[in-house]
C-alpha positions as CSV (number, residue, x, y, z in Angstrom):
1,M,-15.1,-26.3,-2.3
2,I,-15.8,-25.0,1.1
3,Y,-14.0,-26.0,4.3
4,R,-16.3,-27.8,6.7
5,F,-15.5,-29.1,10.2
6,T,-15.2,-32.8,10.2
7,R,-17.2,-34.5,12.9
8,M,-15.8,-38.0,12.8
9,S,-13.2,-37.6,15.5
10,S,-15.2,-35.3,17.6
11,L,-18.6,-37.1,17.5
12,V,-18.6,-37.9,21.2
13,L,-17.6,-34.4,22.2
14,A,-20.4,-33.0,19.9
15,F,-22.9,-35.2,21.5
16,G,-21.7,-34.2,25.0
17,I,-22.4,-30.5,24.2
18,F,-25.6,-31.6,22.5
19,F,-27.0,-33.1,25.7
20,S,-25.5,-30.9,28.3
21,F,-27.3,-27.9,26.9
22,S,-30.7,-29.0,28.2
23,C,-29.3,-29.4,31.7
24,S,-27.7,-26.0,32.2
25,N,-27.9,-23.3,29.5
26,L,-31.6,-23.3,29.2
27,K,-32.0,-21.9,32.7
28,N,-29.5,-19.1,32.4
29,T,-30.9,-17.0,29.6
30,E,-33.0,-13.9,29.4
31,S,-36.6,-13.9,28.1
32,D,-38.0,-11.5,25.6
33,G,-41.3,-11.3,27.4
34,S,-42.6,-14.8,26.7
35,S,-44.5,-16.2,29.7
36,N,-42.7,-18.3,32.2
37,S,-45.1,-21.1,31.4
38,D,-44.2,-21.0,27.7
39,I,-40.5,-21.1,28.5
40,T,-40.9,-23.9,31.0
41,S,-43.0,-25.9,28.5
42,L,-40.3,-25.5,25.9
43,Q,-37.6,-26.6,28.3
44,E,-39.6,-29.6,29.3
45,Q,-40.2,-30.5,25.6
46,I,-36.4,-30.3,24.9
47,R,-35.7,-32.5,27.9
48,E,-38.2,-35.0,26.6
49,I,-36.9,-35.0,23.1
50,N,-33.4,-35.6,24.5
51,R,-34.7,-38.6,26.3
52,E,-36.4,-39.9,23.2
53,I,-33.3,-39.5,21.0
54,S,-31.2,-41.3,23.6
55,E,-33.7,-44.2,23.6
56,N,-34.4,-44.2,19.9
57,P,-31.3,-42.8,18.0
58,E,-32.5,-44.2,14.7
59,N,-35.6,-42.1,14.6
60,S,-34.9,-39.5,11.9
61,E,-37.8,-37.2,12.9
62,L,-36.5,-36.5,16.4
63,P,-33.4,-34.4,15.5
64,V,-35.6,-32.2,13.2
65,E,-38.1,-31.8,16.0
66,K,-35.4,-30.9,18.5
67,G,-34.0,-28.4,16.0
68,N,-37.4,-26.7,15.7
69,L,-37.8,-26.6,19.5
70,L,-34.4,-25.0,19.9
71,Y,-35.2,-22.4,17.3
72,R,-38.5,-21.6,19.1
73,Y,-36.6,-21.4,22.3
74,S,-34.0,-19.0,20.8
75,Q,-36.9,-16.6,20.0
76,T,-37.6,-16.2,23.7
77,I,-34.1,-14.8,24.5
78,S,-33.9,-11.0,24.2
79,N,-30.1,-10.7,24.5
80,P,-28.6,-11.9,21.2
81,A,-25.3,-13.0,22.9
82,N,-27.3,-15.4,25.1
83,R,-28.7,-17.2,22.0
84,Q,-25.3,-18.5,21.0
85,P,-25.4,-21.8,23.0
86,V,-28.8,-22.5,21.5
87,Y,-27.5,-22.0,18.0
88,S,-24.5,-24.1,18.6
89,N,-26.8,-27.0,19.5
90,I,-28.8,-26.5,16.3
91,R,-25.6,-26.4,14.3
92,G,-24.4,-29.5,16.1
93,I,-27.7,-31.4,15.3
94,A,-27.3,-30.5,11.6
95,D,-23.6,-31.5,11.5
96,N,-24.1,-34.8,13.4
97,Y,-27.3,-36.0,11.7
98,S,-27.2,-34.7,8.1
99,A,-25.1,-37.7,6.9
100,Q,-27.1,-40.2,8.9
101,F,-30.5,-38.9,7.9
102,V,-30.1,-37.6,4.3
103,A,-33.8,-37.1,3.7
104,E,-34.1,-34.8,6.8
105,S,-30.9,-32.8,6.2
106,G,-32.8,-30.3,4.1
107,Q,-35.2,-29.7,7.0
108,L,-32.3,-29.2,9.4
109,N,-30.7,-26.7,6.9
110,D,-34.0,-24.8,6.7
111,I,-34.0,-24.3,10.4
112,L,-30.4,-23.1,10.3
113,L,-31.2,-20.8,7.4
114,K,-34.2,-19.3,9.1
115,A,-32.3,-18.5,12.3
116,W,-29.4,-17.2,10.2
117,R,-31.7,-14.8,8.4
118,D,-33.1,-13.6,11.7
119,E,-29.6,-12.7,13.1
120,Q,-28.2,-11.4,9.8
121,T,-31.2,-9.2,9.1
122,N,-31.3,-7.8,12.7
123,G,-27.6,-7.1,12.7
124,I,-27.6,-5.3,9.4
125,K,-30.6,-3.3,10.3
126,K,-28.9,-2.1,13.5
127,L,-25.6,-1.6,11.7
128,Q,-27.4,0.9,9.4
129,E,-28.9,2.9,12.1
130,N,-27.3,6.0,13.7
131,A,-23.7,4.9,13.1
132,S,-22.2,8.1,14.6
133,E,-24.3,7.9,17.8
134,R,-24.0,4.2,18.4
135,S,-23.1,3.2,22.0
136,E,-20.7,0.4,22.9
137,E,-23.6,-1.6,24.1
138,E,-25.3,-1.3,20.7
139,V,-22.1,-2.3,19.0
140,T,-21.8,-5.4,21.3
141,G,-25.4,-6.3,20.3
142,I,-24.6,-6.0,16.6
143,V,-21.5,-8.1,16.9
144,A,-23.5,-10.7,18.8
145,H,-26.0,-10.9,16.0
146,F,-23.3,-11.5,13.4
147,E,-21.4,-14.0,15.6
148,N,-24.6,-15.9,16.0
149,A,-25.1,-15.9,12.3
150,I,-21.6,-17.3,11.8
151,T,-22.3,-20.0,14.4
152,L,-25.3,-21.0,12.3
153,M,-23.7,-20.7,8.9
154,P,-19.9,-20.8,9.4
155,D,-19.3,-20.5,5.6
156,S,-21.4,-17.4,5.0
157,L,-19.0,-14.9,3.5
158,K,-21.6,-12.2,3.8
159,T,-21.7,-12.4,7.5
160,Y,-17.9,-12.3,7.9
161,N,-17.9,-9.2,5.7
162,V,-20.6,-7.3,7.8
163,L,-19.0,-8.3,11.0
164,A,-15.6,-7.0,9.8
165,T,-17.4,-3.8,8.7
166,T,-18.8,-3.4,12.2
167,H,-15.4,-3.6,13.7
168,Y,-13.9,-1.3,11.0
169,Q,-16.5,1.4,11.6
170,R,-15.4,1.5,15.3
171,G,-11.8,1.7,14.3
172,N,-11.1,-1.8,15.5
173,L,-8.8,-2.8,12.6
174,S,-7.2,-5.7,14.3
175,D,-10.6,-7.3,15.0
176,A,-11.7,-6.7,11.4
177,I,-8.5,-8.3,10.1
178,E,-8.9,-11.3,12.4
179,I,-12.5,-11.8,11.1
180,L,-11.5,-11.7,7.5
181,E,-8.5,-13.9,8.0
182,T,-10.8,-16.5,9.4
183,A,-13.1,-16.1,6.5
184,D,-10.2,-16.4,4.0
185,N,-8.9,-19.5,5.7
186,R,-12.2,-21.3,5.7
187,N,-12.4,-21.3,1.9
188,Q,-10.5,-23.6,-0.4
189,V,-11.8,-21.6,-3.4
190,E,-10.0,-18.4,-3.6
191,K,-12.1,-15.3,-2.7
192,P,-10.1,-12.4,-4.1
193,E,-12.7,-9.9,-2.7
194,V,-11.8,-11.0,0.8
195,K,-8.1,-10.9,0.1
196,E,-8.5,-7.4,-1.3
197,K,-10.3,-6.2,1.9
198,L,-7.6,-7.7,4.0
199,A,-4.9,-6.0,1.9
200,Y,-6.7,-2.7,2.4
201,L,-7.1,-3.2,6.1
202,Y,-3.4,-4.0,6.5
203,L,-2.7,-0.8,4.6
204,E,-5.1,1.2,6.9
205,S,-3.5,-0.3,10.0
206,G,0.0,0.9,8.8
207,D,1.3,-2.6,8.1
208,L,2.7,-1.7,4.7
209,V,4.9,-4.8,4.4
210,E,1.9,-7.1,4.8
211,A,-0.3,-4.9,2.6
212,E,2.3,-4.9,-0.2
213,N,2.6,-8.7,0.0
214,R,-1.2,-9.1,-0.2
215,Y,-1.6,-6.7,-3.1
216,R,1.3,-8.2,-5.0
217,Q,-0.4,-11.6,-4.7
218,L,-3.7,-10.1,-6.0
219,V,-2.0,-8.4,-8.9
220,E,-0.1,-11.6,-9.9
221,G,-3.3,-13.7,-9.6
222,H,-5.7,-11.2,-11.2
223,P,-3.7,-8.9,-13.5
224,D,-6.8,-7.5,-15.2
225,Q,-8.3,-6.1,-12.0
226,L,-7.2,-2.5,-11.9
227,L,-8.4,-2.1,-8.3
228,Y,-5.6,-4.4,-7.2
229,H,-3.0,-2.4,-9.2
230,H,-4.2,0.8,-7.6
231,G,-3.8,-0.7,-4.1
232,L,-0.3,-1.9,-4.8
233,I,0.7,1.5,-6.2
234,N,-0.7,3.2,-3.1
235,V,1.3,1.0,-0.9
236,L,4.5,1.8,-2.9
237,I,3.8,5.5,-2.7
238,L,3.2,5.3,1.1
239,S,6.4,3.2,1.4
240,D,8.3,6.0,-0.5
241,R,9.1,3.5,-3.3
242,H,8.5,6.1,-6.0
243,E,10.6,4.4,-8.8
244,E,8.5,1.3,-8.8
245,A,5.3,3.3,-8.5
246,I,6.4,5.3,-11.6
247,E,7.0,2.1,-13.5
248,R,3.6,0.7,-12.8
249,L,1.9,4.1,-13.5
250,E,3.7,4.3,-16.8
251,E,2.4,0.9,-17.8
252,L,-1.2,1.9,-16.8
253,S,-0.9,5.2,-18.7
254,E,0.3,3.4,-21.8
255,E,-2.5,0.8,-21.6
256,Y,-5.2,3.4,-20.7
257,P,-4.2,6.7,-22.4
258,T,-7.5,8.4,-21.8
259,R,-7.6,7.8,-18.1
260,Y,-5.9,11.0,-17.1
261,N,-5.9,10.2,-13.4
262,Y,-3.0,7.8,-14.2
263,Q,-1.1,10.6,-16.0
264,E,-1.7,13.0,-13.1
265,S,-0.5,10.4,-10.6
266,L,2.5,9.7,-12.7
267,A,3.4,13.3,-12.9
268,T,3.1,13.7,-9.2
269,E,5.3,10.6,-8.6
270,L,7.9,12.0,-11.0
271,Y,8.0,15.1,-8.8
272,Y,8.4,13.1,-5.6
273,L,11.2,11.1,-7.2
274,F,12.8,14.5,-8.2
275,K,12.3,15.7,-4.6
276,N,13.9,12.6,-3.1
277,R,16.9,12.8,-5.4
278,T,17.4,16.5,-4.6
279,D,17.2,15.8,-0.9
280,Q,20.0,13.3,-1.3
281,Y,22.1,15.8,-3.3
282,L,21.4,18.7,-0.9
283,Q,22.5,16.6,2.1
284,S,25.5,15.2,0.3
285,S,29.0,16.5,1.3
286,E,30.1,16.3,-2.4
287,G,30.7,19.6,-4.0
288,Q,29.4,18.9,-7.5
289,L,26.8,16.9,-9.4
290,S,27.7,14.8,-12.4
291,E,26.3,15.8,-15.8
292,S,24.2,12.6,-15.8
293,D,22.7,13.5,-12.4
294,R,21.8,17.0,-13.6
295,E,20.3,15.7,-16.8
296,E,18.3,13.1,-14.9
297,L,16.7,15.7,-12.7
298,A,15.9,17.8,-15.7
299,E,14.3,14.9,-17.5
300,L,12.2,14.0,-14.5
301,L,10.8,17.5,-14.4
302,D,10.3,17.7,-18.2
303,S,8.3,14.4,-18.2
304,A,6.1,15.7,-15.4
305,H,5.6,19.0,-17.2
306,S,4.7,17.3,-20.4
307,L,2.1,15.2,-18.6
308,F,0.5,18.2,-16.9
309,E,0.4,20.1,-20.2
310,S,-1.3,17.1,-21.9
311,I,-3.9,16.9,-19.1
312,Q,-4.7,20.7,-19.4
313,E,-5.0,20.4,-23.2
314,S,-7.2,17.3,-23.0
315,L,-9.6,18.1,-20.1
316,P,-11.3,21.1,-18.7
317,T,-9.2,21.9,-15.7
318,T,-11.0,22.1,-12.4
319,E,-10.1,24.5,-9.7
320,E,-8.7,21.7,-7.6
321,G,-6.7,20.3,-10.5
322,M,-5.4,23.7,-11.4
323,F,-4.3,24.2,-7.8
324,R,-2.3,20.9,-7.8
325,I,-0.5,21.8,-11.0
326,A,0.2,25.3,-9.9
327,T,1.6,24.0,-6.6
328,F,3.8,21.5,-8.5
329,Y,5.4,24.2,-10.6
330,K,5.9,26.6,-7.7
331,N,7.4,23.9,-5.4
332,T,9.6,22.7,-8.2
333,S,10.9,26.2,-8.7
334,T,11.6,26.6,-5.0
335,R,13.5,23.3,-5.0
336,L,15.5,24.3,-8.1
337,K,16.5,27.5,-6.3
338,E,17.9,25.5,-3.4
339,L,19.9,23.4,-5.9
340,S,21.2,26.5,-7.7
341,T,22.3,28.1,-4.4
342,N,23.9,24.9,-3.2
343,Y,25.8,24.3,-6.5
344,N,27.3,27.7,-7.1
345,N,24.4,29.2,-9.1
346,D,24.4,26.2,-11.6
347,E,23.1,27.7,-14.9
348,L,20.8,24.7,-15.6
349,F,19.1,24.9,-12.2
350,T,18.9,28.7,-12.4
351,D,17.2,28.7,-15.8
352,L,14.8,25.9,-14.8
353,Q,13.9,27.7,-11.6
354,S,12.7,30.8,-13.6
355,E,11.0,28.6,-16.2
356,Y,8.9,26.6,-13.7
357,M,7.9,29.7,-11.8
358,Q,6.7,31.2,-15.1
359,Y,4.7,28.0,-15.7
360,S,3.0,28.5,-12.4
361,L,2.1,32.2,-13.0
362,P,-1.0,32.0,-15.2
363,L,-2.4,29.2,-13.0
364,W,-2.1,31.3,-9.8
365,E,-3.6,34.3,-11.6
366,R,-6.5,32.2,-12.9
367,L,-7.1,30.8,-9.4
368,A,-7.0,34.2,-7.8
369,E,-9.5,35.4,-10.5
370,L,-11.8,32.4,-9.8
371,N,-11.7,32.8,-6.0
372,P,-10.4,36.2,-5.0
373,E,-11.5,35.5,-1.4
374,N,-9.0,32.7,-1.0
375,M,-6.0,34.2,0.6
376,G,-3.9,31.1,0.0
377,Y,-4.2,31.8,-3.8
378,I,-3.5,35.5,-3.3
379,S,-0.4,34.8,-1.1
380,N,1.0,32.3,-3.6
381,L,0.4,34.7,-6.5
382,Y,2.2,37.5,-4.6
383,Q,5.2,35.2,-4.0
384,V,5.4,34.3,-7.7
385,Y,5.3,38.0,-8.6
386,V,8.2,38.7,-6.2
387,E,10.2,35.7,-7.5
388,L,9.8,36.7,-11.1
389,G,10.7,40.4,-10.3
390,M,7.2,41.6,-11.2
391,N,7.4,44.3,-8.5
392,E,4.6,46.5,-9.8
393,D,2.1,43.6,-9.8
394,A,3.3,42.5,-6.4
395,E,2.9,46.0,-5.0
396,S,-0.6,46.3,-6.5
397,L,-1.6,43.1,-5.0
398,E,-0.2,44.1,-1.7
399,R,-2.2,47.4,-1.7
400,S,-5.4,45.6,-2.7
401,Y,-5.2,43.1,0.1
402,N,-3.4,45.2,2.7
403,F,-0.6,42.6,3.3
């Protein structure tokens, strides 16, 4: 069911707007080049039809005739923003008379639909043209087209979406959110696609609390929609809530074992959890770590390592993927070195430091081989050689690239 404005309590007000239009607004609009005589004729016809409706309110043909006259008049107005009062009147006619004149309601809806298509089509056409070079004046015109379309068809989800898109493209996130909130509130039937767009916009705007709330509702209501799970996980990651992100990624990895992007994301999150834990330990004034703390850190790394190994065995590794894995191993080794230094050369951390640097070595060598012009790869490989005590290789690299 779709929300519609009730007209029972505002019938008089609607009629007031209905009639006042012909007395003021018609004279204050811009023409698209239609002759003054044509415009004057239309204005006179609208005044006459108003008089006839007032004298013969039971005549079912008169509201339809007035709707057509108003539509024709809207076509004479060049500035889309100035058409809005005309469209409001057409909308008012349809709302006020559809129940009274059931047989004619289809004709009134046809007028609305015709005008809606004009505005929607023109707005979309302009929205698709030269987005990067669009002026503020052009944006204002596009917005006016879509706002006109909403006036004509207040329940058109398509129009709310493209209007929100217009604001989003200009970086006006608050306006885009406001438009979609209005669309969401107008519908009694749940529209998850609108709610998902809202969740994303809240995420984009930096409102992580509201974004999380929206995505949680979507996940609970539609547990089979992976897109909603992805959104929630992204919010958790950005909120530095790595433990819950890991739990959800583990569930997805188990349910979809061949979707290796879940495994890579899980491995990355395990590293960030390891990093957060080590930050806490390195900043702590306590002198020692408990055995369970040490084991937990080692288990986090081992789980991440196993996932990366599985990915490399199952898929052809791209240069980008190889770089991510190599970086993980090298950064992990660096962090382990800090732990080892901080905790009196702890044997576990010292051994793991060397082990993870060894894991990174063949990856950096392969990257340097694939792209020898990439000095980032060469620099990292040099640092790995130095850390592993491979002095001859480090010196050879240094001579080759004149460090």
